[in-house]
C-alpha positions, -999 to 999 in steps of 0.1 A, spaced: 381 -93 -282 373 -77 -316 398 -53 -331 385 -19 -339 393 -9 -375 414 21 -384 395 44 -408 411 50 -442 418 87 -433 435 77 -401 459 53 -417 495 65 -418 526 59 -439 550 36 -420 587 41 -418 595 4 -421 622 -1 -448 614 -36 -460 598 -51 -491 566 -72 -489 586 -104 -494 610 -96 -465 581 -86 -442 563 -118 -451 594 -140 -446 603 -124 -413 568 -128 -399 568 -164 -409 602 -169 -393 591 -153 -360 560 -174 -359 580 -206 -366 604 -197 -337 574 -191 -315 563 -226 -324 528 -218 -336 506 -242 -356 475 -238 -378 488 -206 -393 466 -185 -416 475 -150 -430 444 -131 -440 446 -100 -463 432 -88 -496 463 -100 -514 458 -129 -538 474 -162 -527 501 -183 -543 496 -220 -548 514 -226 -515 489 -204 -497 512 -174 -491 503 -139 -503 520 -128 -535 549 -104 -530 541 -86 -562 505 -74 -562 483 -44 -568 477 -24 -536 442 -34 -522 417 -8 -510 419 -24 -475 455 -29 -463 445 -47 -431 462 -80 -422 451 -106 -397 472 -136 -386 454 -166 -371 474 -194 -353 474 -218 -324 498 -215 -296 500 -241 -269 468 -255 -282 448 -223 -280 436 -201 -310 449 -165 -314 447 -137 -338 470 -107 -343 456 -79 -366 469 -46 -379 454 -20 -403 471 11 -389 494 15 -419 484 23 -455 503 -6 -470 498 -44 -465 536 -49 -462 538 -25 -433 509 -41 -414 526 -75 -420 559 -60 -407 541 -45 -376 527 -79 -367 561 -95 -373 578 -70 -350 551 -76 -323 559 -114 -324 596 -106 -322 590 -85 -291 569 -112 -275 597 -137 -282 621 -113 -266 600 -111 -235 600 -148 -233 638 -151 -237 643 -124 -211 622 -143 -186 593 -118 -183 563 -138 -195 553 -167 -218 539 -155 -252 506 -173 -245 502 -152 -213 508 -120 -233 482 -130 -259 455 -144 -237 436 -112 -227 436 -94 -260 439 -118 -289 422 -151 -279 397 -164 -304 364 -175 -290 359 -213 -288 343 -230 -318 310 -236 -299 305 -198 -295 313 -190 -331 286 -179 -355 276 -154 -381 292 -143 -413 327 -136 -398 330 -172 -385 317 -186 -418 344 -166 -435 370 -180 -411 358 -216 -418 363 -210 -455 397 -193 -448 409 -224 -429 406 -244 -462 437 -225 -472 456 -233 -440 494 -229 -443 516 -257 -432 548 -237 -437 561 -240 -402 575 -274 -410 591 -263 -443 626 -250 -442 
């Protein structure tokens, strides 16, 4: 499923009270606890040498964030551009993963079942076009942070 983009005039100011660094760290921590692999965070923020987005950066024109990962061997993506700052879109995705993990802990459903219908990436053999060419280049900067403490 493709995410529909939020137009710039529809983006809102979020009420999340976290810095970019905290939003990034908490998202990575939630994904580590979810036990994902092949993690890629995509945004218009320059990357550090370790592949993570810089915490101190100029605000980009497009604040959207997409997080690509594998869960139980299947590829998924979570994306958000509702908020007018990258840090807030990162935070929203982190809170989404936190809620999914809660559902798993409370015995409601496995995260992969929650993600299947809305966030599953098409298999490689169906991929094509500029978007997937971009994704292939993006995978050159894969993050292997989930094993780092």
